[in-house]
C-alpha positions as protocol buffer text, in pm:
chain_id: "A"
residue {
  index: 1
  type: MET
  ca { x: 2660 y: -1290 z: -4300 }
}
residue {
  index: 2
  type: VAL
  ca { x: 2452 y: -973 z: -4329 }
}
residue {
  index: 3
  type: GLY
  ca { x: 2496 y: -827 z: -4676 }
}
residue {
  index: 4
  type: ARG
  ca { x: 2691 y: -1127 z: -4812 }
}
residue {
  index: 5
  type: HIS
  ca { x: 2474 y: -1173 z: -5122 }
}
residue {
  index: 6
  type: LYS
  ca { x: 2474 y: -800 z: -5198 }
}
residue {
  index: 7
  type: ILE
  ca { x: 2852 y: -784 z: -5168 }
}
residue {
  index: 8
  type: SER
  ca { x: 2884 y: -1092 z: -5394 }
}
residue {
  index: 9
  type: HIS
  ca { x: 2659 y: -924 z: -5650 }
}
residue {
  index: 10
  type: LEU
  ca { x: 2875 y: -611 z: -5651 }
}
residue {
  index: 11
  type: PHE
  ca { x: 3187 y: -822 z: -5685 }
}
residue {
  index: 12
  type: TYR
  ca { x: 3043 y: -1016 z: -5980 }
}
residue {
  index: 13
  type: ASN
  ca { x: 2928 y: -704 z: -6166 }
}
residue {
  index: 14
  type: ASN
  ca { x: 3273 y: -548 z: -6136 }
}
residue {
  index: 15
  type: CYS
  ca { x: 3457 y: -852 z: -6267 }
}
residue {
  index: 16
  type: THR
  ca { x: 3588 y: -826 z: -6624 }
}
residue {
  index: 17
  type: LYS
  ca { x: 3321 y: -973 z: -6851 }
}
residue {
  index: 18
  type: SER
  ca { x: 3575 y: -1101 z: -7103 }
}
residue {
  index: 19
  type: SER
  ca { x: 3754 y: -1315 z: -6844 }
}
residue {
  index: 20
  type: ASN
  ca { x: 3653 y: -1608 z: -6622 }
}
residue {
  index: 21
  type: ILE
  ca { x: 3866 y: -1483 z: -6333 }
}
residue {
  index: 22
  type: CYS
  ca { x: 3875 y: -1161 z: -6135 }
}
residue {
  index: 23
  type: GLY
  ca { x: 4224 y: -1016 z: -6176 }
}
residue {
  index: 24
  type: ILE
  ca { x: 4390 y: -681 z: -6129 }
}
residue {
  index: 25
  type: ARG
  ca { x: 4151 y: -502 z: -6362 }
}
residue {
  index: 26
  type: SER
  ca { x: 3855 y: -630 z: -6160 }
}
residue {
  index: 27
  type: TYR
  ca { x: 4020 y: -522 z: -5836 }
}
residue {
  index: 28
  type: LYS
  ca { x: 4060 y: -172 z: -5978 }
}
residue {
  index: 29
  type: ASN
  ca { x: 3695 y: -173 z: -6080 }
}
residue {
  index: 30
  type: LEU
  ca { x: 3594 y: -266 z: -5727 }
}
residue {
  index: 31
  type: SER
  ca { x: 3813 y: 10 z: -5587 }
}
residue {
  index: 32
  type: SER
  ca { x: 3678 y: 276 z: -5824 }
}
residue {
  index: 33
  type: SER
  ca { x: 3447 y: 557 z: -5719 }
}
residue {
  index: 34
  type: SER
  ca { x: 3168 y: 407 z: -5931 }
}
residue {
  index: 35
  type: THR
  ca { x: 3116 y: 127 z: -5676 }
}
residue {
  index: 36
  type: PRO
  ca { x: 2818 y: 202 z: -5447 }
}
residue {
  index: 37
  type: ASN
  ca { x: 2920 y: 289 z: -5092 }
}
residue {
  index: 38
  type: THR
  ca { x: 2741 y: 21 z: -4883 }
}
residue {
  index: 39
  type: ASN
  ca { x: 2735 y: 92 z: -4511 }
}
residue {
  index: 40
  type: LEU
  ca { x: 2772 y: -251 z: -4348 }
}
residue {
  index: 41
  type: ARG
  ca { x: 2668 y: -109 z: -4011 }
}
residue {
  index: 42
  type: ILE
  ca { x: 2312 y: -60 z: -4136 }
}
residue {
  index: 43
  type: PRO
  ca { x: 2107 y: -388 z: -4116 }
}
residue {
  index: 44
  type: LEU
  ca { x: 1966 y: -522 z: -4443 }
}
residue {
  index: 45
  type: PHE
  ca { x: 1609 y: -590 z: -4336 }
}
residue {
  index: 46
  type: GLU
  ca { x: 1531 y: -817 z: -4631 }
}
residue {
  index: 47
  type: THR
  ca { x: 1803 y: -1065 z: -4533 }
}
residue {
  index: 48
  type: GLN
  ca { x: 1651 y: -1408 z: -4486 }
}
residue {
  index: 49
  type: ALA
  ca { x: 1721 y: -1618 z: -4177 }
}
residue {
  index: 50
  type: SER
  ca { x: 1955 y: -1911 z: -4227 }
}
residue {
  index: 51
  type: SER
  ca { x: 1831 y: -2267 z: -4247 }
}
residue {
  index: 52
  type: GLY
  ca { x: 1684 y: -2391 z: -3921 }
}
residue {
  index: 53
  type: THR
  ca { x: 1578 y: -2049 z: -3787 }
}
residue {
  index: 54
  type: LYS
  ca { x: 1231 y: -1898 z: -3806 }
}
residue {
  index: 55
  type: ALA
  ca { x: 1281 y: -1548 z: -3670 }
}
residue {
  index: 56
  type: LYS
  ca { x: 1392 y: -1262 z: -3897 }
}
residue {
  index: 57
  type: PHE
  ca { x: 1642 y: -1006 z: -3776 }
}
residue {
  index: 58
  type: ASN
  ca { x: 1474 y: -720 z: -3592 }
}
residue {
  index: 59
  type: PRO
  ca { x: 1696 y: -456 z: -3428 }
}
residue {
  index: 60
  type: HIS
  ca { x: 1399 y: -307 z: -3242 }
}
residue {
  index: 61
  type: THR
  ca { x: 1301 y: -611 z: -3035 }
}
residue {
  index: 62
  type: LYS
  ca { x: 1160 y: -508 z: -2699 }
}
residue {
  index: 63
  type: THR
  ca { x: 1189 y: -687 z: -2367 }
}
residue {
  index: 64
  type: GLN
  ca { x: 867 y: -859 z: -2263 }
}
residue {
  index: 65
  type: VAL
  ca { x: 796 y: -915 z: -1895 }
}
residue {
  index: 66
  type: THR
  ca { x: 534 y: -1137 z: -1730 }
}
residue {
  index: 67
  type: LYS
  ca { x: 476 y: -1204 z: -1362 }
}
residue {
  index: 68
  type: LEU
  ca { x: 345 y: -1551 z: -1281 }
}
residue {
  index: 69
  type: PRO
  ca { x: 80 y: -1617 z: -1012 }
}
residue {
  index: 70
  type: ASN
  ca { x: 347 y: -1749 z: -773 }
}
residue {
  index: 71
  type: GLY
  ca { x: 547 y: -1424 z: -800 }
}
residue {
  index: 72
  type: LEU
  ca { x: 818 y: -1538 z: -1043 }
}
residue {
  index: 73
  type: THR
  ca { x: 910 y: -1274 z: -1302 }
}
residue {
  index: 74
  type: VAL
  ca { x: 971 y: -1394 z: -1659 }
}
residue {
  index: 75
  type: ALA
  ca { x: 1154 y: -1161 z: -1900 }
}
residue {
  index: 76
  type: SER
  ca { x: 1275 y: -1224 z: -2255 }
}
residue {
  index: 77
  type: GLU
  ca { x: 1386 y: -1076 z: -2585 }
}
residue {
  index: 78
  type: ASP
  ca { x: 1372 y: -1264 z: -2914 }
}
residue {
  index: 79
  type: HIS
  ca { x: 1657 y: -1237 z: -3162 }
}
residue {
  index: 80
  type: TRP
  ca { x: 1773 y: -1376 z: -3495 }
}
residue {
  index: 81
  type: GLY
  ca { x: 1997 y: -1681 z: -3475 }
}
residue {
  index: 82
  type: GLN
  ca { x: 2014 y: -2046 z: -3382 }
}
residue {
  index: 83
  type: PHE
  ca { x: 2121 y: -2014 z: -3017 }
}
residue {
  index: 84
  type: ALA
  ca { x: 1941 y: -1897 z: -2704 }
}
residue {
  index: 85
  type: THR
  ca { x: 2056 y: -1804 z: -2355 }
}
residue {
  index: 86
  type: LEU
  ca { x: 1844 y: -1862 z: -2046 }
}
residue {
  index: 87
  type: GLY
  ca { x: 1921 y: -1781 z: -1685 }
}
residue {
  index: 88
  type: VAL
  ca { x: 1775 y: -1762 z: -1336 }
}
residue {
  index: 89
  type: LEU
  ca { x: 1876 y: -1460 z: -1129 }
}
residue {
  index: 90
  type: VAL
  ca { x: 1822 y: -1474 z: -755 }
}
residue {
  index: 91
  type: ASN
  ca { x: 1815 y: -1140 z: -575 }
}
residue {
  index: 92
  type: SER
  ca { x: 2057 y: -1267 z: -314 }
}
residue {
  index: 93
  type: GLY
  ca { x: 2433 y: -1258 z: -268 }
}
residue {
  index: 94
  type: SER
  ca { x: 2699 y: -1249 z: -1 }
}
residue {
  index: 95
  type: ARG
  ca { x: 2537 y: -941 z: 156 }
}
residue {
  index: 96
  type: ASN
  ca { x: 2241 y: -1165 z: 248 }
}
residue {
  index: 97
  type: GLU
  ca { x: 2459 y: -1391 z: 460 }
}
residue {
  index: 98
  type: ALA
  ca { x: 2429 y: -1175 z: 775 }
}
residue {
  index: 99
  type: ALA
  ca { x: 2220 y: -1443 z: 948 }
}
residue {
  index: 100
  type: PHE
  ca { x: 2441 y: -1724 z: 819 }
}
residue {
  index: 101
  type: ALA
  ca { x: 2807 y: -1819 z: 817 }
}
residue {
  index: 102
  type: SER
  ca { x: 2994 y: -1617 z: 554 }
}
residue {
  index: 103
  type: GLY
  ca { x: 3086 y: -1817 z: 246 }
}
residue {
  index: 104
  type: VAL
  ca { x: 2749 y: -1973 z: 159 }
}
residue {
  index: 105
  type: ASN
  ca { x: 2733 y: -1812 z: -186 }
}
residue {
  index: 106
  type: HIS
  ca { x: 3095 y: -1905 z: -254 }
}
residue {
  index: 107
  type: PHE
  ca { x: 3000 y: -2268 z: -184 }
}
residue {
  index: 108
  type: LEU
  ca { x: 2680 y: -2250 z: -391 }
}
residue {
  index: 109
  type: GLU
  ca { x: 2875 y: -2119 z: -690 }
}
residue {
  index: 110
  type: LYS
  ca { x: 3111 y: -2419 z: -676 }
}
residue {
  index: 111
  type: LEU
  ca { x: 2825 y: -2665 z: -617 }
}
residue {
  index: 112
  type: ALA
  ca { x: 2619 y: -2543 z: -914 }
}
residue {
  index: 113
  type: PHE
  ca { x: 2512 y: -2791 z: -1182 }
}
residue {
  index: 114
  type: ASN
  ca { x: 2577 y: -3099 z: -971 }
}
residue {
  index: 115
  type: SER
  ca { x: 2324 y: -3374 z: -897 }
}
residue {
  index: 116
  type: THR
  ca { x: 1954 y: -3287 z: -864 }
}
residue {
  index: 117
  type: GLU
  ca { x: 1631 y: -3478 z: -815 }
}
residue {
  index: 118
  type: LYS
  ca { x: 1624 y: -3563 z: -1187 }
}
residue {
  index: 119
  type: PHE
  ca { x: 1991 y: -3555 z: -1286 }
}
residue {
  index: 120
  type: GLU
  ca { x: 2199 y: -3811 z: -1098 }
}
residue {
  index: 121
  type: SER
  ca { x: 2534 y: -3646 z: -1163 }
}
residue {
  index: 122
  type: LYS
  ca { x: 2715 y: -3353 z: -1319 }
}
residue {
  index: 123
  type: GLU
  ca { x: 2817 y: -3584 z: -1604 }
}
residue {
  index: 124
  type: GLN
  ca { x: 2452 y: -3647 z: -1692 }
}
residue {
  index: 125
  type: ILE
  ca { x: 2389 y: -3273 z: -1706 }
}
residue {
  index: 126
  type: PHE
  ca { x: 2689 y: -3218 z: -1933 }
}
residue {
  index: 127
  type: GLN
  ca { x: 2575 y: -3498 z: -2164 }
}
residue {
  index: 128
  type: MET
  ca { x: 2237 y: -3330 z: -2203 }
}
residue {
  index: 129
  type: LEU
  ca { x: 2401 y: -2993 z: -2272 }
}
residue {
  index: 130
  type: GLU
  ca { x: 2638 y: -3149 z: -2524 }
}
residue {
  index: 131
  type: LYS
  ca { x: 2340 y: -3294 z: -2711 }
}
residue {
  index: 132
  type: HIS
  ca { x: 2212 y: -2939 z: -2767 }
}
residue {
  index: 133
  type: GLY
  ca { x: 2553 y: -2774 z: -2817 }
}
residue {
  index: 134
  type: GLY
  ca { x: 2519 y: -2600 z: -2483 }
}
residue {
  index: 135
  type: ILE
  ca { x: 2728 y: -2462 z: -2199 }
}
residue {
  index: 136
  type: CYS
  ca { x: 2641 y: -2363 z: -1842 }
}
residue {
  index: 137
  type: ASP
  ca { x: 2775 y: -2127 z: -1578 }
}
residue {
  index: 138
  type: CYS
  ca { x: 2704 y: -1996 z: -1229 }
}
residue {
  index: 139
  type: GLN
  ca { x: 2825 y: -1668 z: -1083 }
}
residue {
  index: 140
  type: THR
  ca { x: 2762 y: -1503 z: -750 }
}
residue {
  index: 141
  type: THR
  ca { x: 2815 y: -1140 z: -649 }
}
residue {
  index: 142
  type: ARG
  ca { x: 2744 y: -941 z: -337 }
}
residue {
  index: 143
  type: ASP
  ca { x: 2388 y: -884 z: -461 }
}
residue {
  index: 144
  type: THR
  ca { x: 2294 y: -1169 z: -695 }
}
residue {
  index: 145
  type: MET
  ca { x: 2332 y: -1534 z: -783 }
}
residue {
  index: 146
  type: ILE
  ca { x: 2294 y: -1633 z: -1149 }
}
residue {
  index: 147
  type: HIS
  ca { x: 2265 y: -1976 z: -1310 }
}
residue {
  index: 148
  type: ALA
  ca { x: 2273 y: -1959 z: -1691 }
}
residue {
  index: 149
  type: VAL
  ca { x: 2264 y: -2191 z: -1992 }
}
residue {
  index: 150
  type: SER
  ca { x: 2333 y: -2120 z: -2361 }
}
residue {
  index: 151
  type: LEU
  ca { x: 2235 y: -2377 z: -2622 }
}
residue {
  index: 152
  type: GLN
  ca { x: 2060 y: -2435 z: -2954 }
}
residue {
  index: 153
  type: LYS
  ca { x: 1703 y: -2307 z: -2959 }
}
residue {
  index: 154
  type: GLU
  ca { x: 1545 y: -2651 z: -2992 }
}
residue {
  index: 155
  type: GLY
  ca { x: 1680 y: -2729 z: -2646 }
}
residue {
  index: 156
  type: LEU
  ca { x: 1489 y: -2448 z: -2473 }
}
residue {
  index: 157
  type: GLU
  ca { x: 1261 y: -2679 z: -2276 }
}
residue {
  index: 158
  type: ALA
  ca { x: 1556 y: -2892 z: -2164 }
}
residue {
  index: 159
  type: ALA
  ca { x: 1735 y: -2577 z: -2047 }
}
residue {
  index: 160
  type: THR
  ca { x: 1430 y: -2454 z: -1854 }
}
residue {
  index: 161
  type: GLU
  ca { x: 1391 y: -2787 z: -1679 }
}
residue {
  index: 162
  type: LEU
  ca { x: 1763 y: -2800 z: -1599 }
}
residue {
  index: 163
  type: LEU
  ca { x: 1760 y: -2453 z: -1442 }
}
residue {
  index: 164
  type: SER
  ca { x: 1457 y: -2538 z: -1232 }
}
residue {
  index: 165
  type: GLN
  ca { x: 1639 y: -2848 z: -1109 }
}
residue {
  index: 166
  type: VAL
  ca { x: 1971 y: -2685 z: -1018 }
}
residue {
  index: 167
  type: VAL
  ca { x: 1806 y: -2385 z: -849 }
}
residue {
  index: 168
  type: LEU
  ca { x: 1509 y: -2549 z: -676 }
}
residue {
  index: 169
  type: HIS
  ca { x: 1598 y: -2918 z: -644 }
}
residue {
  index: 170
  type: PRO
  ca { x: 1972 y: -2970 z: -587 }
}
residue {
  index: 171
  type: LYS
  ca { x: 2084 y: -3273 z: -388 }
}
residue {
  index: 172
  type: PHE
  ca { x: 2409 y: -3147 z: -235 }
}
residue {
  index: 173
  type: SER
  ca { x: 2530 y: -3497 z: -160 }
}
residue {
  index: 174
  type: ALA
  ca { x: 2787 y: -3551 z: 114 }
}
residue {
  index: 175
  type: GLU
  ca { x: 3049 y: -3630 z: -151 }
}
residue {
  index: 176
  type: GLU
  ca { x: 2974 y: -3309 z: -343 }
}
residue {
  index: 177
  type: VAL
  ca { x: 2993 y: -3093 z: -29 }
}
residue {
  index: 178
  type: ALA
  ca { x: 3321 y: -3257 z: 76 }
}
residue {
  index: 179
  type: MET
  ca { x: 3466 y: -3200 z: -271 }
}
residue {
  index: 180
  type: THR
  ca { x: 3352 y: -2836 z: -263 }
}
residue {
  index: 181
  type: GLN
  ca { x: 3523 y: -2787 z: 74 }
}
residue {
  index: 182
  type: GLN
  ca { x: 3848 y: -2906 z: -85 }
}
residue {
  index: 183
  type: ILE
  ca { x: 3796 y: -2686 z: -393 }
}
residue {
  index: 184
  type: VAL
  ca { x: 3730 y: -2373 z: -186 }
}
residue {
  index: 185
  type: ALA
  ca { x: 4030 y: -2444 z: 41 }
}
residue {
  index: 186
  type: PHE
  ca { x: 4256 y: -2488 z: -262 }
}
residue {
  index: 187
  type: GLU
  ca { x: 4118 y: -2173 z: -424 }
}
residue {
  index: 188
  type: LEU
  ca { x: 4183 y: -1965 z: -111 }
}
residue {
  index: 189
  type: GLU
  ca { x: 4535 y: -2106 z: -75 }
}
residue {
  index: 190
  type: ASN
  ca { x: 4603 y: -2032 z: -440 }
}
residue {
  index: 191
  type: LEU
  ca { x: 4482 y: -1674 z: -398 }
}
residue {
  index: 192
  type: HIS
  ca { x: 4707 y: -1632 z: -95 }
}
residue {
  index: 193
  type: MET
  ca { x: 5012 y: -1748 z: -293 }
}
residue {
  index: 194
  type: SER
  ca { x: 4927 y: -1556 z: -611 }
}
residue {
  index: 195
  type: PRO
  ca { x: 5114 y: -1227 z: -676 }
}
residue {
  index: 196
  type: ASN
  ca { x: 4787 y: -1080 z: -807 }
}
residue {
  index: 197
  type: LYS
  ca { x: 4612 y: -944 z: -498 }
}
residue {
  index: 198
  type: GLU
  ca { x: 4318 y: -775 z: -672 }
}
residue {
  index: 199
  type: LEU
  ca { x: 4051 y: -1000 z: -517 }
}
residue {
  index: 200
  type: GLN
  ca { x: 4195 y: -965 z: -168 }
}
residue {
  index: 201
  type: MET
  ca { x: 4215 y: -587 z: -212 }
}
residue {
  index: 202
  type: MET
  ca { x: 3850 y: -572 z: -318 }
}
residue {
  index: 203
  type: GLU
  ca { x: 3752 y: -770 z: -9 }
}
residue {
  index: 204
  type: LEU
  ca { x: 3947 y: -535 z: 219 }
}
residue {
  index: 205
  type: ILE
  ca { x: 3811 y: -224 z: 46 }
}
residue {
  index: 206
  type: HIS
  ca { x: 3450 y: -339 z: 88 }
}
residue {
  index: 207
  type: ALA
  ca { x: 3512 y: -436 z: 451 }
}
residue {
  index: 208
  type: ALA
  ca { x: 3658 y: -92 z: 526 }
}
residue {
  index: 209
  type: ALA
  ca { x: 3411 y: 116 z: 323 }
}
residue {
  index: 210
  type: TYR
  ca { x: 3099 y: -72 z: 434 }
}
residue {
  index: 211
  type: LYS
  ca { x: 3193 y: -195 z: 780 }
}
residue {
  index: 212
  type: ASP
  ca { x: 2847 y: -104 z: 914 }
}
residue {
  index: 213
  type: ASN
  ca { x: 2663 y: -239 z: 608 }
}
residue {
  index: 214
  type: THR
  ca { x: 2598 y: -588 z: 471 }
}
residue {
  index: 215
  type: VAL
  ca { x: 2784 y: -492 z: 151 }
}
residue {
  index: 216
  type: GLY
  ca { x: 3097 y: -517 z: 361 }
}
residue {
  index: 217
  type: LEU
  ca { x: 3045 y: -888 z: 430 }
}
residue {
  index: 218
  type: PRO
  ca { x: 3310 y: -1108 z: 260 }
}
residue {
  index: 219
  type: LYS
  ca { x: 3232 y: -1252 z: -82 }
}
residue {
  index: 220
  type: LEU
  ca { x: 3498 y: -1521 z: -45 }
}
residue {
  index: 221
  type: CYS
  ca { x: 3452 y: -1789 z: 216 }
}
residue {
  index: 222
  type: PRO
  ca { x: 3670 y: -1724 z: 524 }
}
residue {
  index: 223
  type: PRO
  ca { x: 3910 y: -2017 z: 581 }
}
residue {
  index: 224
  type: ASP
  ca { x: 3768 y: -2077 z: 929 }
}
residue {
  index: 225
  type: ASN
  ca { x: 3418 y: -2134 z: 786 }
}
residue {
  index: 226
  type: ILE
  ca { x: 3503 y: -2398 z: 527 }
}
residue {
  index: 227
  type: MET
  ca { x: 3435 y: -2703 z: 743 }
}
residue {
  index: 228
  type: SER
  ca { x: 3128 y: -2552 z: 912 }
}
residue {
  index: 229
  type: LEU
  ca { x: 2934 y: -2503 z: 586 }
}
residue {
  index: 230
  type: ASP
  ca { x: 2732 y: -2826 z: 551 }
}
residue {
  index: 231
  type: ARG
  ca { x: 2434 y: -2924 z: 338 }
}
residue {
  index: 232
  type: ASP
  ca { x: 2181 y: -2839 z: 611 }
}
residue {
  index: 233
  type: LEU
  ca { x: 2304 y: -2481 z: 626 }
}
residue {
  index: 234
  type: LEU
  ca { x: 2306 y: -2453 z: 245 }
}
residue {
  index: 235
  type: PHE
  ca { x: 1949 y: -2581 z: 217 }
}
residue {
  index: 236
  type: THR
  ca { x: 1832 y: -2344 z: 491 }
}
residue {
  index: 237
  type: TYR
  ca { x: 1983 y: -2050 z: 301 }
}
residue {
  index: 238
  type: LEU
  ca { x: 1821 y: -2154 z: -28 }
}
residue {
  index: 239
  type: LYS
  ca { x: 1484 y: -2204 z: 140 }
}
residue {
  index: 240
  type: HIS
  ca { x: 1484 y: -1842 z: 253 }
}
residue {
  index: 241
  type: GLN
  ca { x: 1636 y: -1686 z: -62 }
}
residue {
  index: 242
  type: CYS
  ca { x: 1522 y: -1891 z: -363 }
}
residue {
  index: 243
  type: THR
  ca { x: 1156 y: -1797 z: -345 }
}
residue {
  index: 244
  type: PRO
  ca { x: 959 y: -1716 z: -663 }
}
residue {
  index: 245
  type: ASP
  ca { x: 908 y: -1351 z: -571 }
}
residue {
  index: 246
  type: ASN
  ca { x: 1285 y: -1316 z: -528 }
}
residue {
  index: 247
  type: MET
  ca { x: 1380 y: -1464 z: -868 }
}
residue {
  index: 248
  type: VAL
  ca { x: 1374 y: -1371 z: -1236 }
}
residue {
  index: 249
  type: LEU
  ca { x: 1378 y: -1619 z: -1525 }
}
residue {
  index: 250
  type: ALA
  ca { x: 1531 y: -1425 z: -1815 }
}
residue {
  index: 251
  type: GLY
  ca { x: 1604 y: -1535 z: -2169 }
}
residue {
  index: 252
  type: SER
  ca { x: 1732 y: -1412 z: -2502 }
}
residue {
  index: 253
  type: GLY
  ca { x: 1648 y: -1577 z: -2832 }
}
residue {
  index: 254
  type: MET
  ca { x: 1305 y: -1728 z: -2773 }
}
residue {
  index: 255
  type: ASP
  ca { x: 935 y: -1652 z: -2808 }
}
residue {
  index: 256
  type: HIS
  ca { x: 810 y: -1495 z: -2487 }
}
residue {
  index: 257
  type: SER
  ca { x: 483 y: -1689 z: -2470 }
}
residue {
  index: 258
  type: GLU
  ca { x: 675 y: -2016 z: -2508 }
}
residue {
  index: 259
  type: LEU
  ca { x: 906 y: -1923 z: -2220 }
}
residue {
  index: 260
  type: VAL
  ca { x: 610 y: -1829 z: -2001 }
}
residue {
  index: 261
  type: ASP
  ca { x: 449 y: -2168 z: -2071 }
}
residue {
  index: 262
  type: LEU
  ca { x: 773 y: -2347 z: -1978 }
}
residue {
  index: 263
  type: ALA
  ca { x: 807 y: -2138 z: -1662 }
}
residue {
  index: 264
  type: ASN
  ca { x: 456 y: -2239 z: -1558 }
}
residue {
  index: 265
  type: LYS
  ca { x: 546 y: -2602 z: -1623 }
}
residue {
  index: 266
  type: TYR
  ca { x: 877 y: -2619 z: -1438 }
}
residue {
  index: 267
  type: PHE
  ca { x: 881 y: -2332 z: -1185 }
}
residue {
  index: 268
  type: ILE
  ca { x: 532 y: -2358 z: -1036 }
}
residue {
  index: 269
  type: GLU
  ca { x: 482 y: -2639 z: -786 }
}
């Protein structure tokens, strides 16, 4: 969209004035050396934002960071457009499972965006996201756990509340845990049967290279641990890891002061 009106203006000026259509002669005019050489990689700073957006394009936007009284870090960058992305990063992954049964983060990834204190089911969460044209995702690594939502900017408060619910107030019902046990078991069986052994190789490499370090702990849930991972163990892990001073609420595409206000509303208890 950047430069569309300028390109249209050039196209119009090079069209044959004596004709209502742009034919071969006009194409030659456009291809001639007299046409200004417009570098489309350089932003046109006078370009107006499209309908429904307030922010103008600014390639020099800086990241703003605020630390709340409870220790939660809030970071954001504003950008031009109609969509925003918001996520909660917890400084905790499979390497933090030394005091727990391996596989907790694998389970938490599969349990993400299920029922919470406010949302009765995953379906209710998806209906809310659909209303704002949004999507959600959860990923865990050896060092981090991330819950993220992308949606239209007017749904920023809804996204902030949703993230606070799934991170701080999940229910982990017996049905959801039982379903997750089946999902993880199927996933491990599928990996075992798959000809692509990349994930298994990465697990073995980490175990060998970091055998005396927590980085060597398995990222995937060991088959023997599937049935021993219950809701009590999951809640105990979250209680120790999902503390405000161990989390960052980060966003792209919103005003920083607005995000700080929402963080104070939904992440401070």
